[in-house]
Every structure is written in structure tokens, then in C-alpha cells.
C-alpha positions in Angstrom: 116.5 118.0 39.6 113.2 118.8 41.3 111.6 115.7 39.8 114.6 113.6 41.0 114.0 114.7 44.6 110.3 114.2 44.4 110.8 110.7 42.9 113.2 109.7 45.7 111.0 111.2 48.4 108.1 109.2 47.2 110.3 106.1 47.2 111.4 106.8 50.8 107.8 107.2 52.0 106.7 104.0 50.3 109.6 102.2 52.1 108.6 103.7 55.4 105.0 102.7 55.0 106.1 99.2 54.0 108.2 99.0 57.2 105.4 100.3 59.3 102.9 97.8 57.8 105.3 94.9 58.5 106.6 95.9 61.9 107.3 92.2 62.8 110.2 89.9 61.8 108.2 86.7 61.8 104.9 85.1 62.8 104.4 81.9 64.8 101.1 80.4 65.8 99.3 83.6 65.1 101.6 85.8 67.2 103.8 88.5 65.6 107.4 88.9 66.9 110.3 91.3 66.5 113.9 90.3 67.3 115.4 92.4 70.0 118.7 90.4 70.3 120.2 87.2 69.0 118.3 85.2 71.6 115.2 87.3 72.5 112.1 88.6 70.8 109.2 90.9 71.7 105.6 90.4 70.9 104.4 93.1 68.4 101.5 93.9 66.1 101.0 92.7 62.5 98.6 92.9 59.7 95.7 91.2 61.5 94.4 92.2 65.0 94.5 89.6 67.7 91.4 87.8 68.9 90.1 85.2 71.3 92.2 83.6 74.1 95.9 84.2 73.6 98.6 82.4 75.5 102.1 83.8 74.9 104.7 81.1 75.0 108.0 81.4 76.9 110.0 80.6 73.8 109.4 80.5 70.1 111.1 79.3 66.9 111.0 80.9 63.4 110.1 78.4 60.8 112.6 79.9 58.3 115.5 79.6 60.8 116.4 76.0 61.4 117.5 75.2 65.0 117.0 78.8 66.2 114.9 79.4 69.3 114.1 82.8 70.9 113.0 83.6 74.5 110.0 85.9 74.6 111.0 88.7 77.0 108.8 91.7 76.1 105.5 93.0 74.8 106.1 95.9 72.5 104.3 99.3 72.3 100.8 99.1 70.8 101.3 95.3 70.4 97.6 94.5 70.9 96.2 98.0 70.3 92.6 98.0 69.0 92.4 94.2 69.1 88.8 94.4 70.1 88.3 90.7 69.7 91.0 89.7 72.2 89.3 88.3 75.3 92.1 86.7 77.3 95.8 87.1 77.6 98.4 85.0 79.4 101.8 86.6 80.1 104.6 84.1 80.7 107.2 84.3 83.4 109.9 85.1 80.8 108.5 88.5 80.0 110.0 91.3 82.1 108.4 94.4 80.5 105.0 95.2 78.9 105.4 98.5 77.1 103.2 101.5 76.9 99.9 101.4 75.0 100.1 97.7 74.4 96.4 97.1 75.3 95.0 100.4 74.1 91.5 99.8 72.7 91.2 96.2 73.8 87.6 96.7 74.6 86.8 92.9 74.7 89.6 91.9 77.1 88.1 90.4 80.3 90.9 88.1 81.6 94.5 88.7 82.3 96.8 85.9 83.7 100.3 86.9 84.7 102.1 83.7 85.4 103.9 83.1 88.7 107.6 84.1 88.9 110.0 85.5 91.4 111.1 88.2 88.9 109.2 91.5 88.9 107.3 92.6 85.8 107.2 96.2 84.7 103.9 97.3 83.2 103.7 100.5 81.1 100.7 102.8 80.8 97.9 103.7 78.5 99.1 106.2 75.9 98.2 108.5 73.0 101.0 107.7 70.6 104.2 107.9 72.6 102.8 110.3 75.3 101.3 108.9 78.5 97.6 109.5 79.0 97.7 111.1 82.4 96.3 108.9 85.2 95.4 106.1 82.8 96.8 102.6 83.5 97.8 100.0 81.0 94.4 98.2 80.9 92.3 101.4 81.0 90.2 100.4 78.0 89.7 96.8 79.1 86.5 95.6 80.9 88.6 93.2 83.0 86.7 90.7 85.1 89.3 88.2 86.2 93.0 88.8 87.0 95.7 86.5 88.3 98.9 88.4 89.3 101.5 85.8 89.8 104.5 88.1 90.5 105.3 91.5 91.8 104.5 94.2 89.3 106.0 97.7 89.1 104.8 100.7 87.1 105.1 104.5 86.9 103.5 106.0 90.0 101.7 109.3 90.3 98.9 110.9 92.4 95.6 109.0 93.0 95.6 105.9 90.9 98.3 107.2 88.7 99.3 104.6 86.1 98.4 101.6 88.2 97.4 99.0 85.6 94.3 97.8 87.6 93.2 101.1 89.3 89.5 102.1 88.8 88.7 98.7 87.3 85.3 98.2 89.0 84.5 95.4 86.5 87.1 93.1 88.2 85.2 90.4 90.2 88.0 88.0 90.8 91.6 89.0 91.6 94.2 86.6 92.9 97.9 87.0 93.9 100.5 84.4 93.2 102.7 82.9 96.0 105.8 84.8 94.8 104.4 88.3 95.1 106.6 90.3 97.6 105.2 93.8 97.3 101.8 95.3 96.6 102.5 98.7 95.1 101.0 102.2 95.0 97.2 102.2 94.2 97.4 98.6 93.1 93.7 98.0 93.3 92.6 101.6 93.9 88.7 101.8 93.7 88.3 98.2 92.4 85.0 98.0 94.2 83.8 94.8 92.5 86.3 92.5 94.3 84.7 90.7 97.2 87.4 88.5 98.5 91.2 88.8 98.6 94.1 86.7 99.9 97.4 88.4 100.5 100.3 85.9 100.0 102.7 85.2 102.9 105.7 86.5 101.0 104.4 90.1 100.8 106.6 92.4 102.8 105.1 95.8 101.8 101.6 97.1 101.1 102.0 100.6 99.6 100.0 103.8 99.8 96.3 103.5 98.8 96.9 99.9 97.6 93.3 98.9 98.4 91.7 102.3 98.9 88.1 102.3 97.8 87.7 98.5 97.5 84.3 98.8 99.0 83.3 95.4 97.8 85.7 93.5 100.0 83.7 91.6 102.6 84.4 89.6 105.7 87.7 89.2 107.4 91.1 90.1 105.8 94.3 88.6 107.0 97.5 90.6 106.6 100.3 88.0 107.0 103.2 88.3 109.4 105.6 88.8 106.4 104.2 92.3 105.9 106.5 94.9 107.6 104.9 98.1 106.4 101.5 99.4 105.3 101.2 102.7 103.6 98.9 105.6 104.3 95.3 105.2 103.2 96.0 101.6 102.2 92.5 100.3 103.2 90.7 103.6 103.2 86.9 103.3 102.5 86.9 99.5 102.5 83.5 100.0 103.9 82.3 96.3 104.0 85.3 94.7 105.7 84.1 93.4 109.1 87.5 92.2 110.5 91.2 92.6 109.9 94.0 90.6 111.4 97.1 92.7 111.3 100.7 91.5 110.8 102.7 91.2 114.0 105.7 92.6 112.1 104.4 96.1 111.6 105.6 99.0 113.9 103.3 101.8 112.6 99.7 102.2 111.6 99.9 105.2 109.3 97.6 108.1 108.5 94.0 107.1 107.4 95.0 103.4 107.0 91.5 102.2 107.9 89.7 105.5 107.5 86.1 104.9 106.4 86.0 101.1 107.2 82.4 101.6 108.3 81.7 97.9 108.9 84.9 97.0 110.8 83.9 95.3 114.0 87.2 93.8 115.2 90.8 94.6 115.0 93.7 93.9 117.4 96.7 96.2 117.4 99.6 93.8 117.8 102.5 94.3 120.2 105.3 96.0 118.4 103.2 98.8 117.0 104.5 102.1 118.4 102.6 104.7 116.4 98.9 105.1 115.3 98.6 107.9 112.8 96.1 110.6 112.3 92.6 109.5 111.2 93.9 105.9 111.2 90.4 104.6 112.4 88.3 107.7 111.5 84.7 106.7 110.8 85.2 103.1 111.8 81.6 103.3 113.0 81.1 99.6 113.8 84.1 99.2 116.2 82.8 98.3 119.6 86.0 97.7 121.5 89.7 98.5 121.1 92.8 97.2 122.8 95.8 99.6 122.6 99.0 97.6 122.8 101.6 98.3 125.4 104.1 99.1 122.7 102.1 102.1 121.4 103.7 105.4 122.5 101.8 107.9 120.4 98.3 108.2 119.0 98.1 111.1 116.6 95.2 113.6 116.1 91.8 112.2 115.1 93.0 108.6 115.1 89.6 107.5 116.5 87.3 110.3 115.3 83.7 109.3 114.6 84.1 105.8 116.1 80.5 106.1 117.0 80.0 102.5 118.4 83.2 102.3 120.4 82.2 101.5 124.0 85.1 99.6 125.5 88.7 100.9 125.6 91.6 98.9 127.0 95.1 100.5 127.4 97.5 97.6 128.0 99.9 97.9 131.0 103.1 99.7 130.2 105.8 101.7 132.0 106.0 104.1 129.0 103.8 107.1 128.8 101.3 107.2 125.9 100.8 110.6 124.1 97.2 111.1 122.9 96.4 113.6 120.1 93.3 115.8 119.6 90.1 115.2 117.9 88.6 117.5 115.3 85.5 119.7 115.5 85.3 120.4 111.8 87.7 123.3 111.7 90.1 123.0 114.6 91.9 120.2 116.6 90.1 121.1 119.9 88.2 117.9 120.8 89.4 115.0 122.8 90.8 111.9 121.1 87.6 109.9 121.7 85.1 112.7 121.6 82.7 111.0 119.2 82.8 107.6 121.0 80.1 106.5 123.5 82.6 104.9 125.8 81.2 102.9 128.7 84.3 101.2 130.2 88.0 102.0 130.3 91.0 100.1 131.5 93.9 102.5 131.8 97.1 100.6 132.3 99.7 103.4 131.8 100.3 107.1 132.1 98.9 109.3 129.4 99.5 112.9 128.2 97.3 115.0 126.0 97.2 118.5 124.5 95.7 121.3 126.6 92.0 121.8 125.9 91.8 118.4 124.2 91.1 116.1 127.2 90.6 112.6 125.8 87.6 111.6 128.1 86.1 115.0 128.7 82.3 114.9 129.2 82.0 111.2 128.6 79.0 110.7 130.8 78.3 107.2 129.4 81.4 105.9 131.2 80.3 103.8 134.1 83.4 101.7 134.8 87.0 103.0 135.1 89.9 100.7 136.2 93.4 102.2 136.6 96.3 99.8 136.5 99.3 99.5 138.8 101.7 101.0 136.3 99.9 104.4 136.4 101.6 107.0 138.6 99.5 110.1 137.7 96.4 111.4 136.0 96.7 114.5 133.8 94.8 117.7 133.9 91.0 117.4 133.4 91.4 113.8 132.3 88.0 112.7 133.3 86.2 116.0 133.7 82.4 115.8 133.6 82.4 112.0 133.5 79.3 112.0 135.7 78.2 108.5 135.0 81.2 106.7 136.6 79.9 104.4 139.3 83.0 102.3 139.8 86.5 103.4 140.0 89.7 101.7 141.3 92.7 103.9 142.1 95.8 102.0 142.8 98.4 102.8 145.4 100.9 103.6 142.6 99.1 106.9 142.0 101.2 109.8 143.3 99.7 112.7 141.5 96.2 113.6 140.3 96.0 116.7 138.0 93.8 119.7 138.5 90.1 119.0 137.8 90.9 115.4 136.8 87.5 114.2 138.1 85.8 117.6 138.2 
């Protein structure tokens, strides 16, 4: 009886090994496929690793099934794993999911083309077996140089880079978005510091948190099209070589640290419609020389303009609404003025402002020589311009009815 069970166990193991060795149902033009329905197949692995430039077709026929055609809708787990000779992959618009670990060990893959489509594509993550490799995206092992993303991609998201398929890929030199992309998701190109130019398509509605954070290779001017309605926190943090940004006129908020560390940013216009500028939004934008605060802005949070060490000209557009200014930071406490690190020389104040006690926005700004107050201003708060000893020209309109204690002390 014991020999009977051993014999059958060995037979079962042989069958299992045979099944694993032939995980595909058929092969066509060098690509292995598994049927997932009567009309659909998934790309899978076979007996020979993939190599060279591979273009996955939208549909395929099995030579042993006359008149039967299958739509290629998925890339299976481990499909291209350890295909070290694979150099380029084109993913057609019919594919809706690329499963986990499908590009593990593809150490020669330098080009990815995701064909244009209005349908989103889900991309899995790098894995050890069936378990996710924490923080490793789908193409973690691949020295990608060129990527075309022709559709919106989604993936599992987690803290700092998470499972974003292209995060940390400093080898990428060319990255293009297709015209049908509608969202740029969390950490999309996080720390992809080899990309120098980028065009955001005019169908994009959302740029998520940290989407381009650490893209220090981006140069010149970046245009964010008017289709974009929201930009997440830290979205362009440490894009240290961008010199100009044209913002969408559809956004209403500039979130926390959105442009923090954009050291080379020289020009940026805050569009009308923006109501809120978040904390550290322009922290360390050390090349900004002038800033116009739109009339729609009603709140500027703490440290929004900390360490803007070249900011000399500040223009607060006329408005009947009061603007609330936050504090600056002295390294341990929020006790400095909002523009404490800026060598301001001229200010146009076109509206009433308020600020926290002991965080006067223009305290001790001795470099200010010109101050113009607009007709919409009715009062100046406590210690607003204390110790601004360099002011040589000031215009106070007849609309002023109240000047706070020590406003010009």
C-alpha cells in the first residue's frame, strides 16, 4: 500500500512539473499565450525567454484552431521574468492589466511603449513570488531609457514612490505622455532625475501627490494646461532646474510644498481663481524675483514663501476680501513673518491683510524703499511695517480708516 501511494505521488509531481513547464496554451510569432476566456488570452512565459524588440499584437490566432481569433487583454504574472535579452516592449491598447512580477529580472529592457487609448491600464508591482516587494515598482529591475505612456495608468499606491512603475528610474531620458492621458497619478515619475523635458497633455485633469517630485533634470518652462483642476502636495518638489511654470487657470489651491525646492524658478503667475496657498508652497524658491498674489487668494499658510532669498517685488492684487497671512519658521517655531527671508524692495498692497501675533509679515524689512497702498485697503494691522526704515516713498489712500499700533514704528 505504501508503494502504491509513493508511486501515485511521484506521478502527480511529474504532472505538476509538466504543467508548470508548459504554462501556455499555444505560441504565435514567438509569444506564449494562455486562454482566459473563449475570446481572450493573456501573454505568459514559456520554455524560451523573450529577447529583442517585442510588439504584442492586439489579437492573435492559434494555428491549430481554424477561424478562431483571440483578443490579447492581459500580461500574466512573471510573463517576461528573467528575459535578460528583452530590450523593448510595446503594449497594445487592448491590454487592460499587466500583472505582478511580469518584468522581474528584465535587466536589458530599455524601452517601453504603452499605446494610446482612452481606457486606463493597471500596472502591477515587482514581486518575490506572489508577495509584493515593498516599494518596488513593476520595472524596478529595468534600466529604462525611453517611455511612451499613451494612456492613464493606475497601480497600487503607498508611501514615497510606493509601487509606481517608473519611480526612481533615473535612467529614463525620454518620457512622453499620449493625448488620451487624463490623470497623472501618485509618484508617477518620482525622482526620475534624468528627464529634461516634459509635456503634459491637455486632457489631464489631475496631477497627484509627488507626481514629479525630485525630477531635478527638468529644465526650462513647464506648462500645466487649463484642463488640470487639481495638483497634489509636493507635486513638483525639488524640481530644482525648472525656470518657469505656467499654471492652469482651473486650479483653486496650491497645496503644501507643491514647488518647494524649485531653486531655479524665476517666474510664476498665480492665476485668478486660486484661493489658497499652502504651507511651504514656494519654500526655497531661491530665484523668484517677483510675485503677484491674485485677488482671489484669501489665505497664505505658514512658511509658504520661506527662503525666497531673491524675492524683491511683491504685488497683492486689489480685492475687497481680507487676506490671511501665515507665519514663517525660524528652525524650531513658527515665529517669523511670512516673508522674513526675502529681501523685499517694493510692495503694492491692494487689500486688507491679517497675520498672527508676533509674526508680522514685513517686520524689519529695511530693504523696502517703495510702498504703495491701494484704494481697497481700509486698515493696516499691528506692527505691519515695523522697523522698515528704508521706506522713502509711501502712498496712503483716503480709504484708510485705521492704522494699527506700531504699524510704522
